[in-house]
LUMBAFI-381124 format. One record per residue (C-alpha): residue in one letter; y, z, x negated. Coordinates in pm, whole numbers, plus 32768, in hexadecimal, padded with zeros to 4 digits. Layout:
N
AYZX ...
***
This chain:
117
QDFF5DBE9549C VE124DAF154E3 QE274DBB95533 LE3D9DB3555DC VE505DC0555FF EE5EDDBD256C6 SE751DC6F5690 GE8A8DCAC5741 GE8C2DCE258DF GE98ADD8759C4 LEA70DDFD5ABA VEB79DCFB5AC8 QEC77DCB65BD5 AEC9BDB525C83 GED10DA495BAE GECD3DADC5A36 SEBB1DA91591E LEA87DAEF587B RE9E0DA6A577D LE83ADAD4575B SE76EDA7A562C CE62EDA5E5642 AE55ADA7E548C AE410DA295477 SE2C4DACD535A GE190DACF5341 TE08ED9D052ED FE050D8CF53E4 GE05DD72153E2 SE14AD5EA53FD VE26BD67054D6 RE2C8D5B05616 AE3EBD5BC569E ME499D72656CC GE578D7B657E6 WE5D7D8A9592D YE526D8DC5A64 RE5C1D9C45B2B QE558DABE5CA1 AE63BDB595DC5 PE554DC465E81 GE4C1DB9D5FA3 NE524DA395EDE QE417D9175E56 RE45DD9825C9F EE4E1D81E5C61 LE560D7315B4A VE6E5D7B05AA5 AE6C1D6C05971 QE5C7D672586F IE5F0D59A56ED TE52AD4C25659 SE49CD4DC550C NE59BD39854D5 DE6C7D4325592 GE64CD39856CF TE6ECD46A57C4 DE66BD4A35956 YE75AD5825A79 GE71DD5FC5BA3 DE80AD5655C74 SE8B6D6F45CCF VE902D6F15B69 KE99BD5805B40 GEAF1D59F5AA1 REAF9D7235A64 FE9C1D73E594D TE9A9D6CE57FB IE82DD6D25759 SE83DD6D75617 RE777D73854DF GE7A6D83553DC NE7D5D7EA5243 AE695D8C2521C KE55BD8485274 NE49CD84453F2 TE618D8F6545C VE6A4D87355AC YE841D8DC563D LE89AD89957CC QE9B2D90157C4 MEA21D90C593A NEBBBD8EB59C2 SEC4AD8FA5B19 LEB2BD9D65B79 KEB05DA3D5D0B PEA44DB3C5DB2 EE93DDA055DDF DE927DA5B5C9E TE887DB805CCB AE726DBE05C5E VE62FDBF95B07 YE61FDADD5A1D YE502DA995948 CE508D9E8580D NE3C9D90057F4 ME2F8D84556BF KE23ED6F05746 LE0FCD69C560D VE095D5585603 WDF4ED59255FE NDE5CD6015700 ADFDDD60757E0 RDFE4D767574B QE129D84657F4 YE1CBD992576F WE2BDDAC05812 GE3B9DB6F57C9 QE3DBDCBB584E GE51DDC86592B TE665DCB3593B QE76DDD265A5A VE822DC6A5A80 TE961DCD35BC1 VEAA9DC6B5C52 SEBB2DD175D47 SEC41DCA05E42 
***
């Protein structure tokens, strides 16, 4: 069974920083991309950032210039550095992994990020 494990969420004040990490384990095929999505109560799930197997990146408009996604030294590991956090960033953040075959996607359980004003 494929498993994505997230860590690094928590409670911070506006203007602060957090660093999220995600590691994928198990048996799976070729990876197209890994990244982060978030969902706040009453809102749609939205892309935060993703990084492809050749290190191309995509960011949601609301986080550009503040968040940075990167790949770790370990296989299938991804990080999200979040700076200048705003209360609007409060959400559950989900790690996502996209495979090449069958447009298959895997999701982590989610980690809560809360930003107080």
